[in-house]
N, C-alpha and C positions, 0 to 999 in steps of 0.2 A: 315454080317445076322441079319433080320429083326423080331422082337418077336411079336406073336400076342398075345395081354392079354385076359385073362379071369378074372374076377372079383369074389370071392369069396364071398362070405354074411357070416357071421358068425347069426346063429340061437341061439345056445344056446351055452353057454361058461360057461368050468370049472374056470375060473377065469376072472376078469376083473377090470381094474381102479376102484381105492377106494381112497378118499380124503384122505390125511394125511396133519395135519396142518393146520386142519381150521382156517380162522381169523388168522393164523401166520401172515401175514405181511397189512400193512398199505392197505389204499383203493387206487385206480387208479394205482396198480403198476403194473409191467411186470418182469415175472422171466425168466432174460437174458440167464444166463447158469448153468449149474449143474456140479459137480466133482462127482462120485462114486466112495471111494477108494473100498469099500469093502461090506458085505452085513448089517454090520451095518453104514457104517462111510460115509454122504453124506454132499457135501457143496453146497450152492447158492449163485445167486447174484439175487438182482431184483432195477429195478429204476422205477421213473415215465413214467408212458406209451407213454402219449407226450409228450417225453420233446422236448423245442422247439432247435436251433441252431440259436446263442451260448446259451450253457445249464446256466441257471437261478443260480447265486449265491446261492442262499437257496436252491437249490437240493441234498439231500441227499439221497444217493442208500443207499440199506441196505442187510447184509448178514445173511444166516441163515444157521443152522447148527444140524443136528441129529447124536448123536454116539450110538444109540439104536436101530436100522431099522424103523424110523420114529413113535417110543413111544412119544419120547418127544425131542422138538426143542429150541435150542439156535437160538436169534435173537437179532440185533445190529444194529445203525444205525450205518454207516461208516462215522465218523465225519472229519475224517482225509482231505478227501476228499470230502467235501462239494463244490459245483460249480462243478462237474462233473458228469459220468454216468460210469456206469463199463460194462467192453465189457467180459470180459472173468472171469474165477476163476478157480485157478489147486489145488486141497489139497491132500498135502505129506501127512500127517497124522491126527491124530482128534485133533492138537492144533495148529498146522504149514499149510498156503494156502497163494496161491499169488493172484491177481486181477489186470486187468487192467485198464485202467482209460482214459477218454476222455473227453475232453469240446467241443468238437463236432466245434470247431474252431481253437486255439493257439496248437502250437506242444506243448510250454512249459505245457500243460494241458493233455498233455499225459505221460502216466507212469505206472510204476509198483510200486505194495506197497505189503508187507508182514506182514505175522502175526503171532506172536506165543503162542499166547495166545486164540486160538478160537475163533477169530474175534472180542474180546476186545478190541483192542487198534492195529493201523495200522502203518508200516514204509515206507517211500519213496526207493525206493533202486536202480529205475532207472528215469531218468527224460529224455523225448524224444519221438520222433514220432514213433520209435517202440514199444513202449508200449501202445500205443494208442490200439491194437486189441488181436489177439491170442494168448495163451503163452501156452505153454506146458513144462515140465521137465519128464527125461526118467529115473531120479535117483536123489539122493538126490543133487547132484552137477552137472549135467549138463541139460540144459534151453536153448531155445530159445521164440522171442519175434515177432510176426508180425504184422505188420500195415502198410498199402497202398503196397511202395513199400520200402519200411524199414525193417531191421530185425538186431536184436539184442542176440547175444551168452553170456552165462557163464557157466563156467567150476568150479567155487566156491562156489554153492550154493548161487549165486545173489547177492555178494557180491561184485562182478565187471561184468563188463558187455562189451564187445567188438562190435564195429559195422561194422556189415559186409553187408552193403546195395550196398556199389557201386558195386564189382562185384560177388556177390553171387547169387544174384536175377534175372533169366534171365525175365524180365517182360517189354512188348511192353510198348509205351506210352500210357496213361491213362489205362492201365492193372493193377487191384489188384484183392481183394479178398473181398467179401459181403458175408453176412450170413443173418441168423434172430434169430439164437442160437450160441453163439460161439464155444461150443464144439461140436458140430456137422458138422464146418464147417473144423478145421483139423481132419484129420484121421491122428491112429497111427498104427504100428506093430514092438516091438520090438524096432528098432533105425532108422525105416523107414517112413517117414511121407509124407503126400499129401493135397495139397489142390487145390481149383479150382478158375478160374480168371472171369471178368468181359469180357473177349477173346473168352470163351467158350476151354479154356485149363487147363490143369491138370499139377501142379506142384509136383515135389516128389525129396528127399532126403532121400539118405540110409548111411547118416553117422551124424544122428543126426543134420541135420538142417545146417549143413556148407557148403555143396554142392549142388547145385540145377539143376534138368535136367527140360527140357517142352517137354509136348505130346499133340500133338493135339487130339480132340476128334470129333465124327460128329455132335456135334453140331455147330451151324452157329459163325462167329468168334465177335457179338455182342451177345450173349448167356452167361447170366451172369450163373453161377453155384453156388447155393443156400446152397448147403450140399454136401458132399464124407463123404463116409464110406467104412472100408474095415473090412473085416470079418477074415485075414488074410493077408499073405503076397503079393498073388498074385488074391487075388478076392475082387474085391470093385463096386461099385456105387455110380454114381453122377447125380443130378438132378438139372433142371432148369426152372422157369416159370417168366423168367422176360428178357431183353434186356436192352442192355446199348446204348443210342442213344443221342449225342450232350452233354455229359458229367451228364444226367439223366437215373437213374433206372425207364426203365418201366416197368408196370407188365400185365403178360397176363392169362387168367383164366384155362390153360391148361398147365402140368408138362411134360416136355421134360425127358427122362431116357437115360443113357447108363451105361453099365458094361461092366467089363474089368476079363480077367483070366490070367493075365501075366505081374501082379503088377502095369498097368496102362500105359502101352508102349503104347497097342493098344485099341479101345475099339468099342462095339457093339453097335447101338442104336437101341431101343426097340420102339414101337409105343408109338403116346402120351397117356399117363395113362386115365387119365378122366377129365372132366370139371371143374377141381377144383387145387388150388395149394397144394402141400405139401411141409412144412414150412424144416424139417428133414427129415433126414434118421440116423440109427443108426444100428451097426450088434448085432445079439442077438449071445453071445459067447455059444459053444457048442451043439448050432442048427444050422446042416449044410446047408450053402445055403441062410439063415433068414438075413434079413433085416426087421429091421419096419422103419415105416414111419408115421407122424401126421400133422395134418392140425389143421391151426387157423378157427375152427367155423364148422369143417363139420367131419371128423372122426381120426381113428387109420388104417392103412394097414401094413399089413405082407404081403413080397413077397420072393419065392424061384429064387432069380436070377432074377429078373423081368420078370419070362416069367407067374407063377400065383399070384394072392395078392387077400388078405382075409382082409374085413372089417370086424373090432372088437368093435367100439363104434362110439358114437358120442357127443364130446365135444372138446371144443378146447384146443390145446396144442401148445408147445414151450419151446425147450430144452428136450432131451431124450437120456437117455442112462440105456442100461442092463447090470447088472456085471455078472449074470449067466442067463440060460435060463428059470428059473422062478421068477427073481425079476428083477425090472425094473421103473424106476422113471421118470417123466414127470414133467415140472411146465407150467403154462397157466397165459393168462393174465386177468386183470378184464374184464366182458364183461358187467358187469353191478353191482350195488349196492345188489342187491340179491347175485350175483355171482361171489364175490371177487378173486384176485390171490391167489393160493393155490397151491399145490401138490400131485401128484397123485402117488398111489403105484401101480404095478402091482403086485400079486403072486399069482402062479399056472403056468399049465403047458399053454404053447402058443400053442394053436393046434386049428381046427377044423376039425368038424365031416361031417357037413352040406354044401353044396354050391348049386351054380348053375351059368348059365353061365351069362358073360353080357348082361344088356337087351339093345335096341335101341329104348326102351317104352318112347313116345313122352306123357311127361306130361306138365301142366302149372300150377301155385298158383300164385294167386297175389291178392290183392297188397301184396309186401312184402319188407317192414316190414307193418304190419296192426295193426290195433288197435282192433278191437271185432271180425272182420267177415273177414276171406278170401275166394277167390272162386278156388275151385280146377277142372280141365278141362282135358279131359283123349280123346286123339285120337280117333276118332268113330272106326277106323280098330281095335286099339288096344283093343278100350273097348269091341267091337263085340266078340273079341277072348278071352278074360276073363270075360266079365260079369258072366259065368254060374260055375266060381271057387272061388266063396265066397271075393271078392276084399273087403280090408278093409285097411282104413290110421291110422296107430299108430301114436301117437306123444308121444315123451318122454323129460325129461328135463335134465338140465347138469348132473345132478347125475346116470342119466340111468334109471329112474323111469317115467312109463307109467304114462302118465297125460289125455291121451284121448285113445278113440278107438271107429272109425267112422264105417262103412259097406257102400261101395257105391254101388247105386242101378240106377244110371244115370253116365251118362260119363261128366256131369257138375253139382257139384255141390256148396251151397255156405253152409260152414261154421262155425259152431259158436263154439268163443273158449273158454274156462274155463275162467272164471274171477279172474285170478293169478296174480303174477308180472310179470311184464317186463324183458325179457331178450333175449337168442338164446334159441331155442328148434330144434328140430329133427325128423323129420317123417320118417318113411318107407312103403313103398307102397304093397301090398302083397297079394298073392291071397295062395287059399289050397298049393299051390305046389310048395312056397318058395316065396322070396322079389323079388321085381320086381324093386324098385329103391328106392332113398333115398335122403335126402338133410336136409336145416336148414329153420325154419322161424325165423322171428322176430316179437315179439312182442311188440309193441310202444303205450301206451294206451296216 
């Protein structure tokens, strides 16, 4: 079955993403993974956004923690892993957490570290390739770590680890897992785990990561599954906006989506969503069939089993998790010195009342990036259709504040931008009947 999408654009929100922990992280950081334990406790990790390979010896990742719903944050450099990056974090309680590390070259720099003092100090508990990627604990004792084609498992709280790589991961040649945010790559429900691969396939374990099955999807065998999310043991979603070719990941401007209703054994392909990348997906517990996705530089979207989509906001995001239907967290990368890496918190009911059908409107905005002025161009047929409907172009900053509103009285217009700081801004083209189009603008003096 193939679904046709209808895009729902949010016009008025009962709630929205709000910054939490402004100026929390040093400059040039990227929030790589978060771990939300309950309504109060959130762990996260970050590292330099453009870290080369191999990782420079002076690179130091950071860990951050709130124990009071984001009112206050504890942040510490992870000195013990200098010269590595953090790939994933898994919080156990408000004092104990695990991180996976990677030097982006040698296996000896891939490992697992543990803290028991809220991130003030870390101790290496595993040194090996499997410790360079994803990590998950089912309880205080049972846990796994996965990286490339390597798998390790513990049953004693991480004091000892067993290598299960040789026979337990049914991966083909050059098949592995790739992700933009580690906590959104490995999905879980009870004792069951899922993750996608660089060959468009999904792996599933129903016994805490010991044994794995592999399932085909409607994606091509070179499509890279970037994110996997399940709302229960049966209903899940996967996304891809890239392909694996000759050992390299190539990125596309569209996102493929597939869904399952039988625990990942069979998948149904949905139409291409939109002409932009969805970085990651997460389920919203307590809301039937609901998944939220975020993009790096455009928007936050909500889907009902990939059949309808709602557009929620316009900011760059990475690493997403909801703990209740009314409380979620997301991290972002620094887009400029004016918009540093930070955390955003969603509080309030996730819902939408106003909607319009997805538009095939043809518009062009150039140059983009621009310095002072950009040119807005609308197809003449479209303009004739909407010119009597109060066409307006609104522009918002990364915090959702409207900084410009321009009434459009011609199909082509040169628009002078306000004299403000460099950064990413977001436009909404709308008429009196609703939103027609949206996208991003990059100001660079």
